[in-house]
C-alpha positions as CSV (number, residue, x, y, z in Angstrom):
1,M,45.0,3.9,146.4
2,T,45.6,7.6,147.1
3,D,42.7,7.7,149.5
4,E,44.0,4.7,151.5
5,K,47.4,6.4,151.9
6,T,45.9,9.6,153.0
7,L,43.7,7.8,155.5
8,D,46.8,6.0,156.9
9,L,48.7,9.3,157.3
10,G,45.7,10.9,159.0
11,V,45.7,8.2,161.8
12,E,49.4,8.0,162.3
13,E,50.2,6.0,165.4
14,P,52.4,7.6,168.0
15,L,56.0,6.3,168.2
16,L,55.9,6.3,172.0
17,E,52.8,5.9,174.1
18,V,52.9,5.9,177.9
19,K,49.7,4.8,179.8
20,N,49.3,5.3,183.5
21,L,53.0,4.7,184.1
22,Q,54.0,4.0,187.7
23,K,57.4,3.6,189.4
24,Y,57.3,3.1,193.1
25,F,60.4,2.5,195.3
26,V,60.1,0.6,198.6
27,V,61.3,2.8,201.5
28,D,60.1,0.7,204.5
29,T,59.3,-2.9,205.1
30,T,57.7,-4.9,207.9
31,F,59.6,-7.3,210.1
32,F,58.9,-10.1,207.5
33,G,60.2,-8.0,204.6
34,K,56.8,-7.0,203.2
35,P,56.7,-3.5,201.8
36,K,54.7,-1.0,203.8
37,A,55.8,2.4,202.5
38,F,56.5,3.5,199.0
39,L,58.1,6.5,197.4
40,K,55.8,7.2,194.4
41,A,58.4,8.6,192.0
42,V,56.2,8.3,188.9
43,D,52.5,8.1,189.6
44,N,50.0,7.4,186.7
45,V,51.7,9.4,184.0
46,S,50.2,9.2,180.5
47,F,51.2,10.9,177.1
48,A,51.7,10.1,173.4
49,L,54.6,11.2,171.2
50,K,54.6,11.1,167.4
51,K,57.7,10.3,165.3
52,G,60.0,13.2,164.6
53,K,58.6,15.4,167.4
54,T,60.1,16.6,170.7
55,L,58.3,16.4,174.0
56,G,59.7,18.7,176.7
57,I,59.2,17.5,180.3
58,V,59.6,20.2,183.0
59,G,59.1,20.4,186.7
60,E,61.0,21.1,190.0
61,S,63.9,18.9,191.1
62,G,62.6,15.7,192.5
63,C,59.3,15.6,190.6
64,G,60.2,12.3,188.9
65,K,61.3,13.5,185.4
66,T,64.5,11.5,185.3
67,T,62.9,8.4,186.9
68,M,60.1,8.5,184.3
69,G,62.7,8.6,181.4
70,R,64.7,5.7,182.9
71,T,61.5,3.7,183.5
72,I,60.4,4.1,179.9
73,L,63.8,2.6,178.8
74,R,63.4,-0.1,181.5
75,L,66.6,1.0,183.3
76,Y,64.1,0.7,186.2
77,D,61.5,-2.0,186.4
78,V,57.9,-0.8,185.7
79,T,55.7,-0.9,188.8
80,G,52.5,-0.4,186.9
81,G,51.0,0.9,183.6
82,E,52.2,0.4,180.0
83,V,54.9,1.7,177.7
84,W,54.1,1.2,174.0
85,F,56.9,1.7,171.4
86,K,56.1,1.4,167.6
87,G,52.8,-0.3,168.5
88,K,54.4,-2.9,170.7
89,E,54.0,-3.0,174.5
90,V,57.6,-3.0,175.7
91,S,57.0,-2.7,179.5
92,K,56.2,-6.3,180.0
93,I,58.1,-8.3,177.3
94,P,61.0,-10.6,178.4
95,E,64.4,-9.0,178.8
96,R,65.9,-11.0,176.0
97,E,63.2,-9.7,173.6
98,F,63.6,-6.1,174.8
99,D,67.4,-6.3,174.2
100,K,66.6,-6.4,170.4
101,L,64.7,-3.1,170.8
102,R,67.3,-1.4,172.9
103,P,69.3,0.1,170.0
104,N,66.1,1.9,168.9
105,M,65.7,3.6,172.4
106,Q,68.7,5.5,173.7
107,M,69.4,8.0,176.5
108,I,71.7,11.0,176.9
109,F,72.6,11.3,180.6
110,Q,72.8,14.5,182.6
111,D,76.4,14.4,183.8
112,P,78.9,14.2,180.9
113,Y,81.7,13.6,183.5
114,A,80.2,10.6,185.3
115,S,78.6,8.8,182.3
116,L,81.9,8.1,180.4
117,S,84.3,5.4,181.4
118,P,87.8,7.0,182.1
119,R,89.5,3.8,181.0
120,M,88.2,3.8,177.4
121,T,89.2,5.9,174.5
122,V,86.5,7.9,172.6
123,G,86.6,5.4,169.8
124,E,86.0,2.5,172.1
125,I,83.2,4.4,174.0
126,I,81.3,5.2,170.7
127,G,82.1,1.9,169.0
128,E,81.4,-0.6,171.8
129,A,77.6,-0.8,171.5
130,P,77.3,-0.9,167.6
131,L,79.8,-3.7,167.6
132,Q,78.0,-5.6,170.4
133,H,74.6,-5.3,168.5
134,G,76.1,-6.3,165.2
135,L,75.5,-2.9,163.4
136,V,79.1,-3.0,162.2
137,D,81.9,-5.5,162.0
138,K,85.5,-5.0,163.4
139,A,86.9,-4.3,160.0
140,H,84.7,-1.3,159.4
141,L,84.4,-0.1,163.0
142,R,86.9,2.8,162.9
143,E,85.4,4.2,159.7
144,Y,81.9,3.9,161.2
145,V,82.8,5.6,164.5
146,L,84.7,8.4,162.7
147,D,81.5,9.1,160.6
148,V,79.4,9.3,163.7
149,M,81.9,11.6,165.4
150,K,81.9,13.9,162.4
151,T,78.1,14.1,162.5
152,C,78.3,15.2,166.2
153,G,81.0,17.8,165.6
154,L,83.9,15.8,167.0
155,Q,87.3,15.9,165.1
156,S,88.8,12.6,163.9
157,H,92.0,12.9,166.0
158,Y,89.9,12.6,169.2
159,Y,89.4,8.9,168.4
160,D,92.4,7.6,170.5
161,R,92.0,10.2,173.3
162,Y,90.5,9.7,176.8
163,P,87.5,11.5,178.3
164,H,89.6,13.4,180.9
165,E,91.3,15.3,178.1
166,F,88.0,17.0,177.1
167,S,85.8,19.9,178.3
168,G,82.2,19.4,179.5
169,G,80.8,20.4,176.1
170,Q,83.0,18.0,174.2
171,R,82.2,15.2,176.6
172,Q,78.5,15.8,176.1
173,R,79.1,15.5,172.3
174,I,80.8,12.2,172.9
175,C,77.7,11.1,174.9
176,I,75.4,12.1,172.1
177,A,77.6,10.3,169.5
178,R,77.5,7.2,171.7
179,A,73.7,7.3,171.7
180,L,73.4,8.0,168.0
181,A,75.9,5.3,167.0
182,L,73.1,2.8,167.5
183,K,70.8,4.6,165.0
184,P,68.0,5.0,167.5
185,E,64.5,6.4,166.7
186,L,63.8,7.6,170.2
187,V,66.3,9.5,172.3
188,I,65.6,10.5,175.9
189,C,67.7,13.5,176.8
190,D,68.0,13.8,180.5
191,E,68.9,17.5,181.2
192,P,71.8,17.2,178.6
193,V,72.9,20.8,178.9
194,S,72.3,21.6,182.6
195,A,76.0,21.0,183.5
196,L,77.3,23.2,180.7
197,D,78.1,26.9,180.2
198,V,75.3,28.9,178.6
199,S,77.2,29.5,175.3
200,I,77.9,25.8,175.0
201,Q,74.3,25.0,175.9
202,A,73.1,26.8,172.8
203,Q,75.6,24.9,170.6
204,I,74.5,21.5,171.9
205,I,70.7,22.4,171.6
206,N,71.2,23.6,168.0
207,M,73.1,20.4,167.2
208,L,70.3,18.3,168.6
209,K,67.8,20.1,166.5
210,D,69.9,19.7,163.3
211,L,70.4,16.0,164.1
212,Q,66.7,15.6,164.5
213,K,66.0,17.0,161.1
214,K,68.8,15.0,159.5
215,L,68.1,11.6,161.1
216,G,64.4,11.9,161.8
217,L,64.9,11.5,165.6
218,T,62.2,11.7,168.2
219,Y,63.2,13.3,171.6
220,V,61.9,13.3,175.1
221,F,63.7,16.3,176.4
222,I,63.9,16.5,180.2
223,S,64.8,19.9,181.6
224,H,64.1,22.4,184.4
225,D,65.0,25.3,182.0
226,L,61.8,26.6,180.4
227,S,63.6,28.8,177.9
228,V,65.5,25.7,176.6
229,V,62.2,23.7,176.5
230,K,60.4,26.5,174.6
231,H,63.2,26.6,172.0
232,I,63.4,22.8,171.3
233,S,60.0,21.3,172.0
234,D,56.9,20.7,170.0
235,E,54.9,19.5,173.0
236,V,55.3,20.2,176.7
237,G,54.5,18.1,179.8
238,V,54.6,19.6,183.3
239,M,55.2,17.2,186.2
240,Y,54.6,17.7,189.9
241,L,55.4,15.2,192.6
242,G,55.4,12.3,190.2
243,S,52.2,13.2,188.3
244,M,51.6,14.9,185.0
245,V,49.6,18.1,185.8
246,E,49.5,19.6,182.3
247,F,50.3,18.5,178.8
248,G,49.8,20.0,175.3
249,A,51.3,21.6,172.3
250,K,54.0,24.2,173.1
251,S,52.0,27.1,171.7
252,K,48.9,26.2,173.9
253,I,51.0,25.6,177.0
254,F,52.8,29.0,176.7
255,S,49.9,31.1,175.4
256,N,47.0,29.6,177.5
257,T,48.6,28.2,180.7
258,L,45.9,26.3,182.7
259,H,47.4,24.8,185.8
260,P,48.3,27.1,188.8
261,Y,51.7,25.2,189.2
262,T,52.6,25.8,185.5
263,K,51.7,29.5,185.9
264,A,54.0,29.7,188.9
265,L,56.9,28.0,186.9
266,F,56.4,30.4,184.0
267,S,56.3,33.5,186.2
268,A,59.8,32.6,187.5
269,V,61.4,32.8,184.0
270,P,63.5,36.0,183.8
271,V,62.5,38.4,181.0
272,P,65.5,40.3,179.4
273,N,63.6,43.6,179.4
274,P,63.9,46.0,182.4
275,H,60.6,47.7,181.4
276,V,58.5,44.5,181.7
277,K,57.3,43.7,185.2
278,M,56.4,40.0,185.7
279,N,53.5,39.1,188.0
280,R,55.6,36.7,190.1
281,V,53.6,33.8,191.6
282,I,55.3,32.8,194.8
283,L,54.6,29.2,195.9
284,K,54.1,28.8,199.6
285,G,55.8,26.1,201.6
286,D,58.1,23.3,200.4
287,I,57.4,20.5,197.9
288,P,55.8,17.7,200.0
289,S,57.4,14.2,200.4
290,P,56.6,11.7,197.6
291,V,56.5,9.1,200.3
292,N,53.5,10.8,202.0
293,P,51.9,13.1,199.4
294,P,48.9,15.3,200.4
295,K,45.4,13.9,200.0
296,G,43.3,15.1,197.1
297,C,45.3,17.3,194.7
298,K,49.0,16.9,195.5
299,F,49.5,20.6,194.8
300,H,46.8,22.0,197.1
301,T,49.2,22.7,200.0
302,R,51.0,25.3,197.9
303,C,48.2,26.5,195.6
304,D,46.7,30.0,196.0
305,K,43.5,28.8,194.1
306,C,42.9,25.9,196.5
307,M,39.2,25.0,197.1
308,E,37.6,22.5,199.5
309,I,37.3,19.8,196.9
310,C,41.1,20.0,196.3
311,K,41.8,18.9,199.8
312,S,40.1,15.5,199.5
313,V,39.4,14.6,195.9
314,P,42.3,14.0,193.4
315,P,41.6,15.9,190.2
316,T,40.9,14.0,186.9
317,Y,43.6,14.4,184.2
318,K,41.4,15.4,181.3
319,E,41.3,17.3,177.9
320,V,40.3,20.9,178.7
321,E,40.6,22.1,175.1
322,E,41.6,20.1,172.0
323,G,45.0,18.5,172.6
324,H,45.5,20.4,175.9
325,F,45.3,18.2,179.1
326,C,45.2,19.4,182.7
327,A,44.6,17.9,186.1
328,C,42.9,20.7,188.1
329,H,39.5,21.2,189.8
330,L,39.4,24.7,188.4
331,Y,38.2,23.1,185.1
332,D,35.6,20.8,186.6
333,S,32.0,21.3,185.4
334,A,29.4,23.0,187.6
335,E,27.7,19.6,188.0
336,E,30.9,18.0,189.3
337,L,31.4,20.7,191.9
338,A,27.7,20.6,192.9
339,D,27.9,16.8,193.4
340,F,31.0,17.3,195.7
341,A,29.2,20.0,197.7
342,K,26.2,17.8,198.1
343,T,28.3,14.8,199.2
344,E,30.1,17.0,201.8
345,T,26.8,18.3,203.2
346,E,25.4,14.7,203.5
347,A,28.6,13.5,205.2
348,Q,28.3,16.2,208.0
349,P,26.6,15.0,211.2
């Protein structure tokens, strides 16, 4: 019996698995309404996340981080690919069936000012969803909500107050309490601290880490702040123009950075030591349009390591070292590069 249990633990299935996820928005249509141009917000993103772990997603503004998070939760319809949650494909099941899973998958939104209804009290905001999903009855609702509020560091006399009476940090705690009131297993945190003061950011991040240990939560933590991601994440995924360019354990991403774009991001992080001089990697040009991305590698127009193959052949997203994935021609084998050179030579007149 012991051997069987050990075997089961060894092949633990991921809580969340995303396979070649796509989310395209139609930006132009023909006279007859047929789509002819798409904004490829999320383009073939794949990763797996185990229960109780935190995946940090980083990248420039507009790279598709938020869209990916919303598409996983089906706040946007999936254009292509698959989303698996607890061994069940949730990207294609009927809406009524997915509604039963919704309490298990929650989101903390970026703006604590826009994501709370000004007409509802704190008690109503936190208690509405658990009541709707039958997690608690009306008789025990106040007691249930006060317990959730206490867990998130909110005082009991806030129950009958309105969102406009609170600061940004307190509002974000209300947003976190609203998400946790449904007892979720997966929480997607969409830049939950970017609108807050630095001192308040630290409090919220530490509270999220404590709640993770206490409740066994699994996080997808979307951020553009690498120092925050380094503090809270177990694994890190780097996105550029809708695609995942690098993915791996935090220790591997930070100690053995592979992709030129990731190196450029990391070189921009300020070091609080005047004697340490960073080798700043300056990216040339602006981020291309996701409606008309460059051919080949999407990053080649800004990359100082650009080769001929990068301009025409999209790189394969592959495992460069154990558990460390990267999409870059720098890690192609000599045979692959030789095949490309041969093809190019044959194509020339």
